C-alpha positions as semicolon CSV with decimal commas, in nm:
position;residue;x (nm);y (nm);z (nm)
1;M;-0,230;3,298;-1,730
2;E;0,098;3,147;-1,608
3;N;0,364;3,377;-1,468
4;K;0,637;3,370;-1,734
5;S;0,905;3,365;-1,466
6;T;0,772;3,027;-1,353
7;I;0,955;2,723;-1,489
8;R;0,775;2,399;-1,577
9;N;0,960;2,087;-1,465
10;A;0,867;1,732;-1,561
11;F;1,018;1,398;-1,466
12;K;0,931;1,032;-1,443
13;M;0,969;0,775;-1,167
14;K;0,873;0,408;-1,135
15;L;0,629;0,242;-0,897
16;K;0,678;-0,117;-0,783
17;P;0,405;-0,360;-0,894
18;G;0,104;-0,393;-0,666
19;F;0,148;-0,058;-0,491
20;E;-0,079;0,163;-0,702
21;A;-0,342;0,210;-0,431
22;E;-0,083;0,254;-0,156
23;Y;0,103;0,522;-0,353
24;K;-0,221;0,716;-0,402
25;K;-0,317;0,673;-0,035
26;R;0,018;0,805;0,087
27;H;-0,010;1,109;-0,137
28;D;-0,375;1,167;-0,042
29;E;-0,245;1,184;0,316
30;I;0,070;1,386;0,238
31;W;0,217;1,535;0,551
32;P;0,107;1,898;0,591
33;E;0,460;2,000;0,689
34;L;0,597;1,847;0,366
35;Q;0,332;2,021;0,161
36;A;0,425;2,350;0,329
37;L;0,796;2,292;0,269
38;L;0,739;2,230;-0,103
39;S;0,536;2,551;-0,131
40;E;0,787;2,754;0,070
41;T;1,076;2,644;-0,150
42;G;0,897;2,746;-0,470
43;I;0,718;2,434;-0,595
44;Q;0,360;2,492;-0,705
45;D;0,095;2,334;-0,925
46;Y;0,250;1,988;-0,869
47;S;0,080;1,683;-1,021
48;I;0,181;1,318;-1,049
49;F;0,015;1,088;-1,300
50;L;0,036;0,707;-1,316
51;D;0,057;0,501;-1,636
52;E;-0,115;0,187;-1,507
53;E;0,030;-0,032;-1,787
54;T;0,396;0,051;-1,719
55;L;0,376;0,178;-1,358
56;I;0,563;0,489;-1,470
57;L;0,484;0,793;-1,259
58;F;0,487;1,118;-1,456
59;A;0,534;1,431;-1,247
60;V;0,495;1,790;-1,357
61;Q;0,538;2,098;-1,143
62;K;0,592;2,468;-1,169
63;I;0,891;2,605;-0,984
64;S;0,992;2,961;-0,908
65;P;1,305;3,093;-1,078
66;N;1,481;3,124;-0,741
67;F;1,414;2,758;-0,653
68;D;1,725;2,600;-0,500
69;E;1,738;2,242;-0,628
70;K;2,007;2,151;-0,373
71;H;1,802;2,252;-0,067
72;L;1,519;1,996;-0,074
73;P;1,728;1,676;-0,115
74;N;1,922;1,771;0,199
75;H;1,621;1,864;0,410
76;P;1,548;1,612;0,693
77;L;1,175;1,612;0,616
78;V;1,237;1,519;0,252
79;K;1,477;1,243;0,357
80;K;1,208;1,112;0,595
81;W;0,949;1,113;0,311
82;W;1,188;0,930;0,081
83;A;1,243;0,661;0,345
84;F;0,866;0,635;0,389
85;M;0,817;0,585;0,013
86;A;1,122;0,365;-0,059
87;D;0,937;0,035;-0,016
88;I;0,698;0,107;-0,304
89;M;0,917;0,287;-0,562
90;D;1,241;0,237;-0,748
91;T;1,498;0,433;-0,548
92;N;1,861;0,532;-0,532
93;P;2,081;0,410;-0,242
94;D;1,989;0,725;-0,040
95;N;1,615;0,638;-0,080
96;S;1,555;0,925;-0,323
97;P;1,329;0,816;-0,606
98;I;1,502;0,738;-0,931
99;A;1,379;1,040;-1,126
100;I;1,451;1,098;-1,492
101;S;1,406;1,452;-1,626
102;L;1,187;1,491;-1,930
103;K;1,237;1,736;-2,214
104;E;0,945;1,959;-2,302
105;V;0,864;1,933;-2,673
106;F;0,527;2,113;-2,682
107;H;0,331;2,353;-2,463
108;L;0,000;2,531;-2,521
109;D;-0,132;2,800;-2,285
């Protein structure tokens, strides 16, 4: 059963056409140091799904209550990952993915 102090977070991003396989490949080969950083900062049970018709990426993750949302965007490793992914996703000027938060309307344990 889920720890009730854990917060579910969901958001969507957009993949550029023709990069479906490359996006999966890059995540299959995610840098171990990035994976460790995400875990250390309180992100767990993180999944990203692709709607192949719209190229919308749907991400859902569990985050600890003490997660500092300002820490990761300023971390050099995260900035490096964003630069690595910028050619295949819709991004902001700083290379961060354009991510739109989603509102939870139903949950079943």
